[in-house]
C-alpha positions, 0 to 999 in steps of 0.5 A: 381868639384861636385858642378859644376857637379850639376850646369850643370845638374840643367841647363840642367833640367831647359832648359827641364822645360822651354821648356814644360812650354808652355804645363803646361800653356795651361792645362785646368783650374780646376774647382772651389772647392765648397766653404769651411764652416766656423763657428766663423771664423773658417773651420769646419772641419779643411782644409788642407794646404801645404807649402814650405819655406827656414828655417835658421839655427837661427831658434830655437824651444823649447818644442820639437817642429819641423818645421813641429809642433809647437806652430805655427801650433797648432795656425792655427788649432785651431784659423783658423781651417787650418791644416798646412803641410810642405812635407820637412823642408830643411836649406838654408844653402849651397843652399840646400832648394834652390838646392832640390826645383829646383830638384823637379821642373826639376823632374815634382814632385807635389808642395805644395799649397804655396812656399814662398821664400827669396834670389834667386831671379833666381829661383822665376823666374823659378818657375812663368815660369814654368806655375804651379802657378796662378795669385796671383794679382787677387787672392789678389784682390777678398780675400786679407783684406783691412789691407793687401791692404792698406799695399801694396797700401804704395809699389806698386813697390814691385810687379814688380819683379813678373810680368810676360805676364802681370799678377802679379804671386808673392804676396810681403812678405812685410817687414818695409820700410826703414828697410836698409836706412844707417845711421852714426854712431860716437864715441861720447866720441871720439868727446868729448875727441878730442873737435870735432863736429859732421861732417855735411859736407864732409870737416868736415867729413875729419877733424874728420877722421884724428883726429880719425886716428892721435891723439890717440883718445883711449888713448894707445899711439899707431897708430892703429885706424881708422877714418871709417871702411867699408866692400868692399868684397862683394860689395861698395853699400851693408847692412852695413859697406858700401860706398855707401853713399860716391858716395851719395854725388856725387849724384849717387850710384852704382851698382844699376839702378838710374832713370835720369833726363829724367826719363830713368833708367841708371846704377849708376856705370858707372855715373861721380859722381862714378869717384869722389867717387872713388877718394875720397875712394882712398885718404882716404885710402891712409891717412890711414882713412880706414883700408887696409883690407877693401878690404876683408872685408866683412859687418861683419868683417868690423864691428868688428873695430867699436865694438873693439873700434879700428874705430870711424865711421861705416854705416849701418841700424838704427837697427845696435845698438841691433847688433852689435855695442853696443858691444863697450860698452862691450869692451871698458869702457867709450864707447858712440856712436850716430846716426847723418845725412850723411854728405852733399857733394861739391854740399850740398847734401847728398844721400844714397841707398833707401831700399825697403819694401819687402823681398820675395815673396809667390806663389800660385800653380794654382792647389790649390783647394781653395786658400782663404784659405791662405788668410784667414790665412794671413788677419788674420795675418795682421788684428790682428798681424801687429798692434794688439789692446789692450787685442787682443791675440798678445798684447805682442807678438805671444805666451806667454813662447816663445816671451814674457812672464809676470814677476811679472806683467811685459811684458818681451821680447824674449831676457828675456825669459828663452830659448826664441824663436819666433814663427814669425819665423815659419810662411809662410811669415817669419815674420807673417805680416808687414805693411811697414810705421810702424815700423819706423814711430813708433820708431821716435815718441818715439825718441821724448820722446812720451810714448807708448801706443798701443800694438805695441808702446810697443812691440817695445820699448821693443824690442830695444835700445834708440840708434835704436830710435834716428837712426830711426829718423834721417832715417825719417828725411833724407828718401827723399835723398834716391836713390832707385833702380829703376830695380826690374825686371826679368834679361834681356836676356843680363844680363843672358849672361854677368852680372857676367863678367861686375859685375867682371869688375868693381869690379876688377877696382873699387878695383884698383883704390882705392888701387892706382893699377891704376890711376883715369882714369882707371875709364873712360876706365871702363865705355867705356869697360862696354858699349861695353861688353853688357853694352849698351844692358843691358841698353836699355832692362831695359828701355823696361822694365821700359816703362812696369811698369812705 
């Protein structure tokens, strides 16, 4: 009840904020502040910059440090002359950070110079539309370093979600490209035991799944294994233990907006290929290839079947050998697995969802006296940390004794450091600075046996298991098979009103089809209902948006 009351209260207060936002935008611009003095790349005297960002519960500190005072804030002041301050540090658990920020916005409280957000896209739009933030794109063009601009040029679509009234109000926090593109991990020891080859087509995959399900690959004399583990509780096209690739074999991708041959955007879940994908999943579930509980399994629960040695195939990002799937080696003697390409469908094609190259956004307060200070901070990280040089301060990591150490002349990573923690998690942009293409290209090269030479290559080699290298190589080889979500704008007017109902209709219908509670013909009825309940209006609105950015 309390949560519902708070939701209603926040909705009302945000109406008030929106109503007065135009007034905020009409305020006269402040006079430009005098340039700050710098000496050897450092502000003298130190200049203060306030910021807000969400904190995850898994962010750890050591040596008595806190979110407000730590090795990162010390570095910023000593290296750049920037005194970082945050008015409050709140966890994202139970949306506490987002709720507090919304309340601050609705109360018209003074906001800090910089606000960086991951998650809660609607809150980002509320902040942008409040009139409290600057045209960040204009500032980016003026102050960003060449390295940062080159990173941006490799992923221009990441700006789209933060465009408003023709301006770029948010700077995307760039992440490594293809970081979420899936590959197939398969129990290599099971293949060898049963005399099977790696599946390359859907028919070969079915044969392997049948053997994994019915030929006792774990040798315990029981019929308690599955060919494939998937988790459908949250979505079909999700971040781990996903099944979007099944629909990709039929040339579509559910749960996202895909570009059609005529250049328009179409919602993937109502395309004919989804009907074939649902029929396939229904067939596989009925034959025991998938766990009956897949409908209530989230991504992590479904992954536990693989790590427990009860499922032979799992699909997800290249980094899964780092976590969680390598646990199968601890849990099952002799277990081995490898990354392979996703199999092709009836037409000889294979597709998967494509992941973006950003993971959050930075907003700059329009009343920030010297916005160039933020760019001094972030430029330094892009120019010196994102791909460090030999002998540089970031050659082995961010801070010795935290995310790396040197033991007996050998560099060790965070996992081997006593009470190791990652100072990157303290930075304003959560990960310091990332050049989108750098990680996957580096991993793929390491997979060929290339000796790591640059600091980035060496650090990447230390931080990842060899299975990650091999998986990244598969991702790079098949990156053109990705189907990316082409709609990255703000929720349209009809979405705001009807998307929840449409999503529920979709989820319920697809679940009933997969579990055989209704016939496959129910998909056609779903498409008709989806269109009439607002889907056609949303499609028109999405395409109007697409014209503005394409």
